[in-house]
C-alpha positions as CSV (number, residue, x, y, z in Angstrom):
1,M,-4.1,10.4,10.7
2,T,-2.9,7.7,8.3
3,V,-4.4,4.2,8.1
4,T,-2.3,1.6,6.3
5,F,-3.8,-1.6,4.9
6,P,-1.2,-4.3,4.0
7,V,-2.4,-6.5,1.1
8,F,-0.7,-9.7,0.2
9,D,0.7,-9.8,-3.4
10,T,-1.7,-11.8,-5.5
11,V,-3.3,-11.4,-8.8
12,E,-6.2,-9.4,-7.2
13,S,-4.1,-7.3,-4.8
14,E,-4.7,-4.0,-6.7
15,L,-8.4,-4.7,-6.8
16,F,-8.5,-5.4,-3.1
17,C,-6.7,-2.0,-2.5
18,Y,-9.4,-0.2,-4.4
19,A,-12.2,-2.2,-2.6
20,Y,-10.7,-1.3,0.8
21,A,-10.4,2.3,-0.1
22,D,-14.1,2.3,-1.4
23,A,-15.2,0.7,1.9
24,V,-13.5,3.3,4.0
25,N,-15.0,6.0,1.7
26,K,-18.5,4.6,2.2
27,V,-18.1,4.4,5.9
28,L,-17.2,8.1,6.1
29,A,-19.9,9.1,3.7
30,D,-22.5,7.4,6.0
31,D,-21.1,8.8,9.2
32,V,-18.7,11.7,9.1
33,T,-18.7,12.0,12.9
34,L,-17.4,8.4,13.4
35,G,-20.2,7.5,15.8
36,C,-20.2,11.0,17.5
37,I,-16.5,10.7,18.4
38,A,-15.4,13.5,16.1
39,D,-17.0,16.6,14.7
40,R,-15.9,15.7,11.2
41,A,-13.7,13.2,9.4
42,L,-12.7,13.2,5.8
43,I,-10.2,11.5,3.5
44,T,-7.5,13.8,2.3
45,E,-5.3,11.4,0.3
46,K,-5.3,7.8,-0.9
47,K,-2.0,6.2,-1.9
48,Y,-1.7,2.8,-3.6
49,V,1.8,1.4,-3.2
50,P,2.7,-1.7,-5.2
51,P,5.6,-3.9,-4.1
52,K,9.0,-2.9,-5.4
53,K,9.4,-6.4,-7.0
54,S,6.5,-8.5,-8.1
55,D,6.1,-12.1,-6.9
56,C,8.9,-11.8,-4.3
57,G,6.8,-12.0,-1.1
58,L,6.4,-8.3,-0.5
59,E,3.0,-6.7,0.0
60,W,0.9,-4.0,-1.6
61,E,0.0,-1.1,0.7
62,L,-3.0,1.2,0.8
63,N,-2.3,4.4,2.7
64,I,-5.4,6.5,3.5
65,S,-4.7,9.9,5.1
66,M,-7.7,11.4,7.0
67,R,-8.3,14.7,8.7
68,I,-10.3,14.3,11.8
69,T,-11.6,17.4,13.6
70,I,-12.5,17.3,17.3
71,E,-13.5,20.5,19.0
72,A,-12.5,20.8,22.7
73,V,-15.3,21.7,25.1
């Protein structure tokens, strides 16, 4: 599963991307079962995508890929 966070292009955009990634990482570190919905969830990849042109209205993107394991009963 991939979760994408669009971040408006400002001076702090890159910092916000790192902060969002750290927040998701802390949530999964505290509860790898996502509130008992899954057996295990972990981050497999984080990608920080700057806009193709600075100061043109495009956004930064943070793409977090996760592997979520759910065993069928």
